[in-house]
N, C-alpha and C positions, 0 to 999 in steps of 0.2 A: 651699280649697274652702269654700263656704257650708255652714252647719250647719242641717240640717232637724230633727233629733231633739234635743229639750231633755231635761230630767231625767225628764219624764213623757210622752214621745212627741212628736208633731207637733201644734202648736196654732196657731190664728189665727181671724180673723173668717170666718164661713161665707160661701161664694161669692166669696171674695177669696183670692188666692194666699197661702199654699199650701193653703188649704181649699176650693179650687174643684174642680169635677168633673173637669176634664181632668188636673189635677195629681194628684188622689187616684187616678184611674185608673192613672197611671203608677206610683204607689207600690204599688198592687196588683200590677201587672205585675212590678215589681222584687222584691217579696216572693216572688211565685211563682217567679221565676227562681232566687232564693237557695234556696228550699226544694226545688226540683227537683234540685238538686245532691246532696240526701240521699235523696229519694224521688221517683221519676218521676211519681207521681200524688198529690201532696200534698192534704190536706184542711185547711181553715182555718175555724174557728168565728168568726162575726161577730155581735156584739150591739151594741146602742146604748142611749142614754138617750132621753129624750122630747123633745129639741130639735127644732124644726121642720126643721132642716137634716139631721137624721139619715138619713131615707130617701134623700135625694139622695146623700149620701156613701156610704151602704151600697151603693147601686146602682153607683156609680162604682168602689168597691173590688172589688165582686163581679165586675163586668165586666172589670176589669184582671186579676184572678186567673184567670177563665175563659179570657181571651184567651191566657194563657200555659199553660193546661192544669192549673191547680189548681182544685179544687172547693170553693166556699164553702158552708158550712153556716150558713144564716141563721136565727138564733134570735130576732130581733126585739128587743124592749125587755127588758133584763135588767141587773142591777147588775154592776159591774166584777168583784167577787169571783166572781160566777156564771160569768162568761166564763172566768176562769182555771181554775175548777173544771171546767167543761165541757171545756176544752182537754185537760186531763190525763185526766179520766175517760172520754173518748171516744177517746183516743189520737190526737187531731188533731196535725197537724204544727205548727200555730200557732193563735193566737187574736187577735182584734182587737176592741177596744172603741172605739166611736165616741162620745166624750164629752169635754167640757172641764171636768168635775167642777164646781168651785165658781166657775169663770169666768162672766162675764155670758152671758145667753141667746143673744146674737148670735154668740158664739164657738163653736167646736167643735174636736175633736181626734181624733187616732188614736193609740191606745196598742197596741203589738203585744207579745203574749206568745209565747215559744217554746213548744215542745211540752211542756215541764215546768211550764208555768203561771207562769213568772217572766219578767221583762223580757227582751226580745231582747238578744243580746249586742252589745257595742259594735262588734265586727268586722262583724257582720251589718248593723247600722244603717249603718256606714260604706260597706259594699258597696251597700246600697240607695240611699244618698245619691249615691254615684258614678254608679250606673246612671241614676238619675232626672235629676240635674243635668247629666250629660254626654250625655243623650239617647242612651244605648247600648242601648235596648230593642228598637227596630224590627227590627234585624238578628237578634235572638234569638227573634222570635215563631215559634211552631210552625205547621205547616200546619193547614188547617181539620179534618183528621182527628184532630187531637190537642187540640181544644178541650175544655173541661169544662162540666158542667152544675151549676147550684146545687141545693142540697137544702134546702127550707124545711120540709117536713112532718117530716122526721126531726129537725130542729133543735128544734121546739117539743115534739114527743113526748119527745125526750131530756131536755129541761129538766124536764118534768113527771114523767117516770119517775125521774130522779135525785133530785128533790125528795121524791117519795113514799118512795123506798127509804131515804133518810137521815133521815127524820123518824119517830121511833118512834110507833106508833099509840097507845100509852098515855101519851104525853107530856102532862103537865098544866102549863099556864102560870099556874096559880093563884098569886097572890102575887108574880109577876114584874112588873117594869116594863119596858116596851119603848120604844125610841127609834127614830123613823123619820126618815130624811133624805128630804125631799120636794121639794127644790129641784132642778128639772130631772132628777129621779132616775127610778129605774125600779122602785120597790117594788110598784106596782100589778100588775105582770106576774105576781108570785108568787101573787096572789089568784086569778088565772085557773086556776092549776094545782091548788091545794089548795082544794077547795071543800067 
């Protein structure tokens, strides 16, 4: 069987297989199918970096999840560790980061976290690969009554609330040196929360 997941998720050039909208939709469906075996109404946190292909892939993933009855929590632009943190702190069933990290801007990727904030298990990745590559999803789609809705407001509020609760009010950064990763990254989203 072909291998979709590398050491750090699924990656490739945006709008080309496997990072095209139709394929990413099926990855969202397959993830929802796997999660529904553990929770009939799973929630999945989705965040992304600032690449131009991010909103397209976010929409495709969210649509795939919703079509199988899983509710995406869309948090917008947020660094990868923030998605892992949000996944665990909000008790979501999984988290997804849409980013290709240090790869060129035309690339993008999908990294999936399990509910514990760590990489998805190899067995779950293999199940997702099997469902997607063998086109076994259509017969498993629920009826219209079991579709899910996205949650965008809750996502952004949760990011801001968690940030504020975990940063002490009396924190002084005097004398500290800060390093920012600004290459296709997401640090500017933090500034919107803490003003």
